[in-house]
N, C-alpha and C positions, 0 to 999 in steps of 0.2 A: 161787767167789771165788779170786782169784789171790794169789800169795805177796806178802808185805809186806817191804820192805827194812828192815833194822835197822842204823842207823849204829853203828860200833864204839864211839863214845863213850857210847852208851846201855847198854852192857854192863859189868858189873863185871869188873875185870881177871882174876879167877879164872875167871869164867864164859867169857870170851873165850878164855883159855888152854885150858880143857877142850874147848871147841868146836873150836879149832884142832887139838888133840891127836887128837881123835876123827876129824876130817877127814883128817889126814895119815896116820893109821894104818890106814885102810880098805884092805881087799884091793883090788888092781887099780890103786892109785895108782901111776902110772908116772913115774919120774924119769930114765929112760934108763939108760945104762950106769954113770953116776956113782952113788956111794954117799954118802948124806947121813944124818946123825944126826937125831934128833927135833927138836932145837932149830933146826937148819939148815932143815929142812922147814917148821917153823912160821914162821921168819923169811921164807922165800920166799913163803909164802901171805900173810903180813901185808903184805909189800911189794905184792903183787897187790891186796889190799884197799885199801891206802892210795892206790894209783895208780888205783883205780876199775875195774880189770880184773876183779876178783872182788867179789862181794857176799855179805853175810850176809842170809839171808831166813828169814822165818817163814811156814810153811804152816798156815793156820788149820784146814784139813781134817784134816791129820794131827797138828796141834798139835806140830810139830817145827821145829827150825832146821836150816839147811843152808848150805853155802858153795857158790856157783855162779859160773861164769864169766859175765860180763856178756852175751856173745854167746849163751849158752844161753837167755836170757830173751826173745830176739827171735823 
């Protein structure tokens, strides 16, 4: 079974915030030479989600949520 997209309006604001925090704080997340604080990183990812460039998905196999770039799903 493949991952299921979760629209952001289906998540409680606190849940969405925690998911975004977890995503942007992962090791290996590269923002180039620029330094951004946590809120700036979260805003950047939210803009990508709102623009449809990134998606929140649920994987039923692992029972976990993740944020992925749309082109990763192709």
